[in-house]
C-alpha positions as CSV (number, residue, x, y, z in Angstrom):
1,M,0.4,-0.1,0.1
2,T,1.4,3.1,-0.8
3,Q,1.6,6.4,1.5
4,L,-1.6,7.7,-0.7
5,E,-3.5,4.5,-0.4
6,E,-2.7,4.8,3.4
7,L,-4.3,8.6,3.5
8,R,-7.1,7.4,1.7
9,A,-8.1,5.0,3.9
10,V,-7.0,6.8,6.7
11,V,-9.7,9.8,5.6
12,R,-12.2,7.4,4.6
13,E,-12.7,5.9,7.9
14,F,-12.6,9.4,9.4
15,V,-15.5,10.6,7.2
16,A,-17.3,7.1,8.2
17,E,-16.6,7.6,11.6
18,R,-18.8,10.6,11.9
19,G,-21.4,9.8,9.4
20,W,-20.3,12.7,6.9
21,D,-20.4,10.4,3.8
22,Q,-24.0,12.2,2.9
23,H,-22.3,15.3,3.2
24,H,-19.6,14.6,0.7
25,N,-19.8,15.1,-2.8
26,P,-17.3,16.2,-5.5
27,K,-19.0,19.5,-5.7
28,N,-19.6,19.8,-2.1
29,L,-16.0,19.0,-1.4
30,A,-14.6,21.3,-3.9
31,I,-16.4,24.2,-2.9
32,A,-15.1,23.1,0.5
33,L,-11.3,23.0,-1.1
34,S,-11.4,26.5,-2.1
35,V,-12.6,27.6,1.7
36,E,-9.7,25.7,3.1
37,A,-6.9,27.6,0.5
38,A,-8.2,30.8,1.4
39,E,-7.4,30.1,4.8
40,V,-4.1,28.8,4.5
41,L,-3.9,32.6,2.3
42,E,-4.7,34.3,5.6
43,H,-1.5,33.5,7.5
44,F,0.8,35.0,4.4
45,Q,-1.8,38.4,3.6
46,W,0.0,40.9,5.9
47,C,3.2,39.8,5.3
48,S,6.5,40.2,3.3
49,E,8.1,38.0,0.7
50,A,10.6,37.5,2.9
51,E,8.6,36.7,6.2
52,S,6.8,34.4,4.2
53,F,9.9,32.4,4.5
54,T,10.4,32.9,8.5
55,L,7.0,32.2,9.4
56,P,6.9,32.0,13.5
57,P,6.4,28.8,15.0
58,E,2.5,29.0,16.0
59,R,2.2,30.5,12.4
60,K,3.7,27.8,11.0
61,K,1.9,25.4,12.5
62,A,-1.4,27.0,11.9
63,V,-0.3,26.5,7.8
64,A,0.4,23.4,8.4
65,D,-3.1,22.4,9.7
66,E,-4.5,24.5,6.9
67,L,-2.5,22.7,4.5
68,S,-3.5,19.8,5.8
69,D,-7.2,20.0,6.0
70,V,-6.6,20.7,2.0
71,L,-4.5,17.3,1.3
72,M,-7.6,15.5,3.2
73,G,-9.9,17.4,0.2
74,V,-8.0,16.4,-2.3
75,I,-8.0,13.1,-1.3
76,R,-11.3,13.3,-0.6
77,V,-12.2,14.2,-4.2
78,A,-10.0,12.0,-5.8
79,D,-11.4,8.7,-3.8
80,L,-15.3,9.4,-4.5
81,L,-14.5,10.5,-8.0
82,D,-11.9,6.9,-8.4
83,I,-8.9,9.0,-9.6
84,D,-5.8,7.6,-8.7
85,L,-3.7,10.6,-7.2
86,A,0.0,9.0,-7.7
87,A,-0.8,8.0,-11.6
88,A,-2.5,11.6,-11.8
89,F,0.3,13.7,-10.8
90,A,3.0,11.6,-12.7
91,A,0.9,12.4,-15.9
92,K,0.7,16.4,-14.8
93,M,4.1,16.0,-14.1
94,A,4.7,14.8,-17.7
95,E,2.4,17.3,-19.1
96,N,4.5,19.9,-17.3
97,R,8.1,19.0,-18.0
98,S,6.1,19.2,-22.2
99,K,5.0,22.4,-21.3
100,Y,7.4,23.8,-19.7
101,P,10.9,22.8,-20.8
102,P,14.0,24.0,-19.0
103,E,15.6,26.1,-22.1
104,K,12.6,28.5,-22.5
105,V,11.6,28.9,-19.2
106,Q,14.8,29.0,-17.0
107,G,14.3,32.2,-14.5
108,R,10.4,33.1,-16.1
109,A,7.3,33.1,-14.7
110,V,5.4,33.0,-17.9
111,K,2.7,30.5,-19.0
112,Y,3.3,28.4,-21.6
113,T,1.2,29.9,-24.1
114,E,3.3,32.8,-23.8
115,L,6.9,30.8,-25.0
């Protein structure tokens, strides 16, 4: 069993123990993902770029908690839609490598359509 499969099993058990299956559908979870991602942003809203790399321990813990909520949501949506996240990630990275060849994007922050 891969780590992602283990995490999926943990999330399934957590949801089942609380009777939340009735509330979990891809649409509702996608909305929740957006909210959780916004909660990550809150921790960086008023800090400088430099400060964002040196968060105090309590804020870093809060960011870790919010990122974990995002990860839980991603895992849950993938589970409900029967998406193999590891395979999907590998395929997407291959696509990204093709879209963003190092020799064309080195040091540049541009979208692939602008290359």
